[in-house]
C-alpha positions, 0 to 999 in steps of 0.5 A: 570491510564489508559485512555480509547480510549472513553475518547480520542475520545469523548473530544470535538474538538479531531481529527476525526477518533480517535474513532477507533484507531488501535488495537495495540495502547492504553494509559496506565497511560496517555502514548501511548503504541504500543502493549506492548511497551511504546512509550517513551521507544522507544524514549529514546532508538532510538530517533526521528524521528522513524518509529514503526511497529506493527507486530501484526497489519500486521498479523491481516490485512492480515488475515482479508483480507484472510477471507473476500475473503474466499467466492471465492474458489481460491484466491492468495493475492499478497502483493504490494511490492512498497507500503512498501518494507521493508524486515521485512514487506514483510517477515511477510506477506510471513510467513502468506502465502502472495505472492508478486506483484512486478514491478521491478528487485529490488522487484523481487530480494527481493521476491526471497531473502526472499524465496517467491515461484516463483509460488506466484510472479506476475510481473506488470508495464508499462516499463519492461526492457530487464534485468527484462524480462530476470529475469522473464523468468529465475525465471519462476514466476506465471505470468507477465502481459504485458502492451503493444503489444511491450512488448508481442513481447519482452517477446516472443523474450527473452523467445525464446532466452532462450528456455523457455515458459513464463506464461503471462497475459495482462493488460486491461483497462475497462471503469467505469461509472463516475470513472476515470480509470488510462489512462497510463496503459493497453489496452482498452477493449471498442476499441477492443485493448485488444482483438487484444493483446490477438490474437497476444499473442496467435500467439507467440510461447513462450507465455503461455497466462493464465491471465487477469489483471486490476488495475484501480486506488487507494483509491477506496472507493466503490465496483462498480468500481470493479464489473463493471470492472469484468463484462467487463473483464469476457465478454472479457474472454468469447469471447477470449475463444470462438474465440482464445481457450485461457483458463484463469488460473488467473483473476487479479483485482489488488488492490487499496482498499481504507482506511479511510483518503484520502483528496484532499489537506491539510487534514481538519477534515471535508473531510474524506471519509469512504470507504467500509470495506474489508468484503464488498469488499470481498463479492461483488467482490467474488459474482460478479466474481462467477456469471459472470463466471457461466453465461458465462459457464467458469471455475473458475480462480484463483482470484489474489488480489494485496493489499498494502495500506489496509494491511500496512497503519495502522500498522506503525506510526512515533514518532516525537519530537516537535522542536518549536511552534509559532503563524503565522499571529496573530492567527494560532498556528503552531507546528514544529516537526522533521519528515517531508515529506521526510518521509511522501511524501503524507502527504499533500494528506492523512489524518494522525491521530496525537496523543500525546505520553503523554496525559496530559489531558490539554485543546486542541487547534487547531494547524497546524503541520509542518515538519522541512524541508526548503520547503513550502509543508512540512505540516503534518496536518492542524487544528488539536486539540492537547494538548498545546505543547512545545519543547521536547514534542512528537507526534505519526503520525499514518497511516504511512505505505503506501508509506512512507518507500518506498518513504522516501528520503535523502532530507536535513536529513538522513532517520531514524531507523525503529523498529518492535514491537511484544508484549513486544519485540522490534527489530531494522529492519533498522538502521538509516542512517549516513551522511557517508551512504548518501555520500557513493556512491559519488566520491569526 
């Protein structure tokens, strides 16, 4: 008998947010299905812990974002590699038409290896090495966004040595009321630092200044930080155009679009934020940028977006086995599973929905879910309402796609395999590590 999502969602005491499971997940005969593949089938074949990715959900998320920004005439969606740079994930997105936002030589190498056109690659980051700048010049990518005056000078020097001209933008830092803009990156608009950087860039002979970039933070849950940033950036663009004669081809607002589930520390069911939808972000950002460039009588630049979390969070889950249970302090029931913060580094800060792989229909109880690592912070969920669990039962930890595989560590245990599911098809896209893999680079 298939258990409808409504039955799971409406049971009193169930985890908040189960009222809207990702579209690729459902229960059939009380067993969790990932697209058309049984979770138990995956467990039997690959063991646990196990990353599982829905290819369908990745494609749907990307195309939903593309449609959300279709009101703006020229848009490049450059997927943020650092969020999850598994080649299989990046390849699916590139086949859908996404570009690549990269922040290292490794990520640039991967994008080129996957066949991403140089015209769709954006390079960011606050500490680019000379080696990385040489690769940027050689690959003739769409845009490199400089983070400092020093970096502008180094790009020019390396380009001159190679006899090339490089397309550059400058990362600027707007001031947004009642919002903390990351202080580490970019150059201030308000103090005039950003304008001075553009003036200096215009004097350097091997730079083609064509872009402006701002990425103000992450997990941004409403449209106001974007619209305020856009207004300040376009005002600056107008001044630069009038005084320096620079015409802007790219207007890069970064990423940071929020997803449901961010919590300050140790997720509890009463603290879940509800961010704007991607449609609301798309409408507000597109409308604001179009209005601003029209008001200042500027040509419409290509809008560059650098989404990560909003694309890849919900297509990925982790299947994990219960290793044991116990009661702490006489009242707190705990469940220890075989997946920990070595796989989900930000689990203490981001709410991951946790559901049973087999829904027995038994009464729910409140439990804390811990990983197997010998460290206090190895906590995956607090006060979760789950069926009575015993060793050998299985859970699915949802919303596991952002900053999980990229940041997974060989800490205490090898990293597990990764499987991608497409309809009824399943394929191994990264094998699990062995002990020898961990020791391969060591000299004994």
